[in-house]
Structures are given as C-alpha cells and as structure tokens.
N, C-alpha and C positions, 0 to 999 in steps of 0.2 A: 448497360452492356459492361457490368461488372465484371471481372475476371477474364474478359476478352483481350485476344492479343491482336496486335497489328503488326504486319511483317513487310519489310520493304526488300524487295531481291534485286539485289545488284549485279549484273555481269561485268565483268571487267576483262580488261586485257591480261590478268594473270590470276583466273579463277572466280569461281560464284559465292557471294557473301549473301548470307540473310541478317537483316538488321530488325530486331525485335522491340516492341513497344505496346503502351497500352492506346486505348481508342481515346485517351488526352492528346496523345501524339506530341508530349513535352521531352520525355526521355526516351533515349535507344541503346541498345548495347548490340553491339557487333559479334555476331557467332564466328568459329573459328572457320576459314575460307574453305571451299571443295574444288578440287583441281588447280591447284594453284599451280602457276606457270603456264595455264592455256588459255586459249583464249574462249571467251564465254560469249555470243554475240547477242542471246536474247535468254532470259528467263520468264517464266510464265506458270501462275497459279492456275489451278482447276477448281472453280467455285462449285461445279458438279459433285465434286469429290474433295471435300475439303482434307487438308493436308497433303494433296497431290500436289508437287510442283515439279516443273521440268528445267531441265538446263540445256542447250545447244551448246555443245562444245566441241572446238575446233583447233586442230593441232596441224601443223605444217609439215610433221615428221609423221605422225599416227593417222591422220586424217579425222573425219569429223564422226562425232558419238553422241547420241541422246541418252541422257539420263533424268531417272525419275527418281524422286524422293516421296514417300508416305507420310512423313513425319515433320513436314515445312523445314528440311535440309537437315535434319540430323544424320542420316543414313541415306546413300543413294545406290541405285542398280542402274547398271546401262540396260536401255532397252533396244528394240528394233531400229535401225537406221536404213532410209530408204535408198534406193539404188535406182542410176539411172540407164535407161534404154541405149543402144548405140544411136540411136536417130535424136535423141534429145540432148545426148553430149557431143554431136557432132562427128563423131568416130566413123570408122569403117563398120556398114552393117553387117557384113557377111566376111565368112574365111573363104577366100579364094581356094582353098585346096580342099574345101570342106562345104560346099555352096547349099548343103542340106540341114547345116549346124544352126541351132537357133542364134538370133541376132545376141552377142553381148551385152553385158551391163556392167556399169562402171560405178565407181564410186564416185558420190557427189564432192564438190570442192570444198563448201561450206555450209553450214545450217545456220540460216536466216532469223528464222521466225516459227513460233509453234503458236498455233491458235487452237485452243479449245472448241468444240463443236457446241451446236445451240443445245439448251437444255432438254430439248425434246429428244436428242442423240446422245445420250449419257456416255457412250463409248467412241464416241468419233472425236477424231484430232485431224488438223491440217496443217502441214508442214512445207514452208517457203525456203527453196533452196538457191544455191548457186550450183549450177548454171540453169537460168531459167525456167523454172519448174516447181511444180504444187502438186505435193502428193496427200492423201487421204487414208487416214487408217480408220477401221469401224472396230478395231480392238483394243482400244487404248495403248496403239503403238506396238502390238507384237508383230503385226505384219502390216505392208503401205501398197499402195497402188497408187500409180500416176493419174493425174487428172488431163487426160488425154486431151478433152477439148480445149484446155488453155494451154497445154504444153507442146499441141502442135497446131497453134492456131495460126490462120492463113496469113495474118501479118508477122509471122515470126523472120521472115526473110530481112524485115525492116527493123528489127530492134537490135540496138547496142548496148555495150556494158557502160555504165557510168563510173566513176572514180573508186567505186566499190567493189567493183565487178558484174558481172551477168548475174543479178540477184532478185530473186524473189520476196521482199523483205515487209511487206505488208498484206496481211489477209483480215477483213473485216465480216462479220457475218450480222443481218440485220436481225435485231432482236424481235421484231416484228413478222418477220417473213422468213423463216428456216430455210428456205430455198433461194433466197438472194444473198450471194456471197460477193465480196468485191476482194480485188488482187491486185496488190502494185508491184510495178517492175522497172527495174532500173536499167537500162534509159529506154524505157517503151510506152510507159505510162499506166494508166489505171484502168482495169477490166471489170465487167460485171457480169455474174449469170443469175438467172433467176427462175433457173430449172435445176438447181443443186449442183451445179458442174458441169453438165454435158455440152451446152453451147453457151460462150462468151461473147459478149458486145463491147466494143470501144468505149470507153467514158472519159474522153480527153476535151470533148469540145469547148472551145473559148480560152483553152490553156495556152500560152505564146511558149515557143522555144527559142530563144533570143540566142542562142548558140548555132542554131543551122539557118539554111538559107531561106526555107520555109517556115514562116511564123507560126502558123496554125495548122500545123500537119494533123491527121487523124490518128496518127501513131509515132512515135519517137518524143514522148515529153519524159524528161527525168524528174519524175515523181519521187520525192524523199519520203514523205510520210502523209497518211491520212486518217481521219478520227471520223467517227459519227456520232451525230449527238443523241445520245441515248432515250432521251425523250421525244424526240423529233427525228425519227431514224430516217426522214427523206433527208434531212440536213447532214451535210458532208463539210469538212474542212480539211483544206489540201496546203500542205508546204511542199511547193516544186522548188527545182532549180531556178525556175523563171519567177518567181513571187507566191503571193498566198492568197488562196482562192476559197470560195463558198459555192455550194451548189445547192438550191433548195429543191432540186427534183431530182433526187438519186443519182446524182452524177449525170444526167440528161447533158447538161450545161452548166459552165462555170461562169463564175464573175470574180474578177480581180478586186479584191480589198487590201492590198498591202503597199499600195502606190503611194500612200500619204506618208507613209514610213520613212526613215532615214535610208534603210535598203530592207526589202523584204524577203531578201535570201534566208535561207536557215534549213534546219534539218528536222526540227521536232515540233508535233502538233498533239494536243489532247483536250478532251472535254469530259466533264462531270455528270454523273447522273443527277446530282440535287442542283446542276445549275443549266436547265435548260436554255438553249439559245445564246451560251456562253461557249468561247475556245480560247484556248492558252497555247501562245509562240514565244520563242526563244528567236528573236531575228539576228542575224549575224552581219557582218561585212562580206560581201561576194569575193572581196580579195583575197582577205586574209582568213575568214572562217572564224572570225573571233566578235563576241560582243562589242558594242559600241558605245561612247560616251563614259569610256574608262570604268565599266564595271557591270553584273551581271545584271538584266533586266528580262523580267518577264511581262509579255504584252497580253492582254484581254481584250477579245474582240466581242462585241454586244453584237448579235445579229438584230433584233429589235429597234434599237438605237443607230446601227450601223456606223459605230464609232469604236475607237481604239483609247483604251487606258493602261497605264504602267502601274505593276502591282509592288513594284520597289524601286526607291531611287538608286542610281548606280552607286551612289557612295554608301550605300549598306553593304555591298560586297564588292570594294574595290577591286579591279585587276582585268585581267584579259582570258575571256574564257570561251571556249568552244564546246559544242553538244553533238555526240553522234544520234541518228535517226530513232532510236529506240529510247532515248533517255529521257523522256519528259512524261510522267503519270501522274492520274489522280485514284482515289478511292473513293467507296460508295457512301460513304458518311456525310451527314449533314451538321454544319458546313462541311464542305469537302477539302480533303488534304491533297495538295498538290507539290511533288516531288519532283527536282530537277539534278541529275547528274552531269558533270562535265568532264570534259577530255584531261583534265589536271588532276583528278580524282578529289573532287569534293562533291557533297551529296547534300543539296539544299533543299529544305522543306516550307511548306506553311501548315498550319492545322487548321486554318479557317478560310478558305477560300482565297488567300492571298493578301488579306489584312495585315499579317504580320508574317515574319520570316527568320527563320534559323538555320544552323548549319550543323549535321550531324557530327559530334566531334571525331572525326577516325580520317585519315588519310587513305585514301582507296587509291589503287592504279588507275589507269584510264578507264573510265566507265562507258562501256558498251551501250546498257540498257538498264532502265529502271521500270519495275512492275510492283504492284503491290498484291499481298494475300491477306484476305480478313473483311471485317473481324471474325476473329474463330479464335 
C-alpha cells in the first residue's frame, strides 16, 4: 500500500479536522480545520466514493447544515439538510385559519449521524436527527425523505429524551443483508428493520433500565452506541446507560457481559473487520462520566473466550478522561488501527490492534466523533 493515505476524521465542539498519515500509522499531520467555532457531531467517509467525506455541523444560531467534501476535506460544499414534518416535530399539524394548507415542515434541531448506504446502493445515505427521526436520501444528499415506518413507530409515545436530547444517533447496515438496518435512539432503544425500512421491530429484549421502575421494558432503553461484527453480522455489541451487552442473534436477545468490570457504564463501542469476535469499549464511572483507575483504559471483549482484557495500563496516559458516543473507531487494515477521542481533546491511537498506543501530538477542542477514511 505504498503511497496510500489514512485519514482520521475528527468532529469537535469547534470544527471538523482531518488528520493525515500513511498506512504505517506512525506519524500524523493535522490539516486546517473546517467550520471552526461550530459543533460537528459526526464526520463520515463514504468508502463507495473514495474522497467523499461528510460533516454534520450544528449551530445554536444558524441551525444544522450538512457538508460534503469530494477531496478528503480540502474543499467543502453545503448540501441538502432534511426537514421534519409537523407530526414528527410534535408541532401543530395544521393552520386553523387555513385547514386546507399542507402540514408545515420544521428544521431539525441537530444532525447526529450520517451513514453511507450498502455498496449495492451507491447513491443512498441515511441521516439520524434530533428529534427522533431517520431520513433517507437516494441521490447522495440532494433530497431527503423521512423513514416513516420508524419515525411514526407505534411506541413513539413512550420515547423520552436522554441527556443528549431526543436523538437518533446510531445507524447500522448489515453488510450481508442490505435490507436489514438498525437504528439506535436515546432514550427509546434499538430498532431493526428487515425490509429496508418499511417496518421496524424492537430489539431490546434483555437490556435493563436501572433508572426506571420497570427494569426490562420493551422500549425505553437509553442505548448509547451499538456496533456490528463485520465478519459475523448476527453479532452485535451494545453500550447502554445500564451496561455492556452482546447479542448473537441480530438483536433478538441481549446478554449483559460487563458486570465483572468496575463499572460498565460508558458511551462508545467499536469492532474491527480483521478482529472477528472482538469488540472495544471505554468504560466510565456512571457518576462522573470519567475513566477509572487514574487513566485512559480501552477494554477488549472476546466473544470466543467470554473474557475481558485491558489494552493499556492506566499509567500509560494518566488523567481523567471522558468520551462521547461517536469517539471510538477502528480501521480496515490488518492489524487493525484503534482510535479514541476524548472530551478533553486528546486523540489516542493504536496501529496494531491495541498492542501499543500513542497520541496524535495536537490539542483538539472537545471531541464528539472519530472515524476513519482509507486507505486511499
């Protein structure tokens, strides 16, 4: 892969950053940021179209905007941003002075997550929004349509916002079944469709809600993030407010695997293509949302041995660190690269599946999201 580049995409409280290196993943160069001063909740590369990178930009003053770069972040162009219907936004559905007028639309509060579609659908994108909404584009973001089967789900009256707001923050497309899609909503739980989005089933059985009177409801779980095992797509890994879980049957039932840890609260989870049966987490103290034992720790779960291991001693990077839900990522190389961003602006990485760790020598603003583009 001589001459190929790896790029870490970093969304922060004060803009979008592209960090460039080669496939050795030993040295990195931080390019000038984009949209400095604005929140970037998520950045995503589209592997179907090398060079295409998306940034979900949110401003308290100007509202949300979706941007795309066709050259890995050197130039950016604003593209279409979804709108919410009056019903989805829980606004008045008609004008009493003009009852024949069409229902109004409203701008979304925040753009939370952009997910490129399956390789068999090269022009499809999915967008998770606040409040509680999934939209689909089949023309690479020029226009968007609401996924009404989920947005108007019969259980919607039982959904409640988490601390991050009423957000749809996770979209996963099964690599082996294009029609199977998962969506994670805080605080409603995980949903699955097997028909491309027309109908959606709950996927929360076995997940506890320690903050509510009913401990195992069908809906109401505060899911923080979910990852799919690329090599075994019926296996899912889940970080909830109420613990760490695994499912071996596509979300039909979940088993809590994090009870043996000091605390299995947290926000992030990721898996890697070259590491089937393994997943990575950064557990936090539930009370203060910071890492425990005096330093950063990344934990690895092995589904084959049903055991946990730590990938670094806390003394490697001492301090108190937090993470946001999008701030853990892996790449597609072998050995896999692992990347962790913190709420205090550090970007840590391992080029060899966790055997050794280093830090990108740059102080970022608070990091919301980390993802990877490349090699390319």
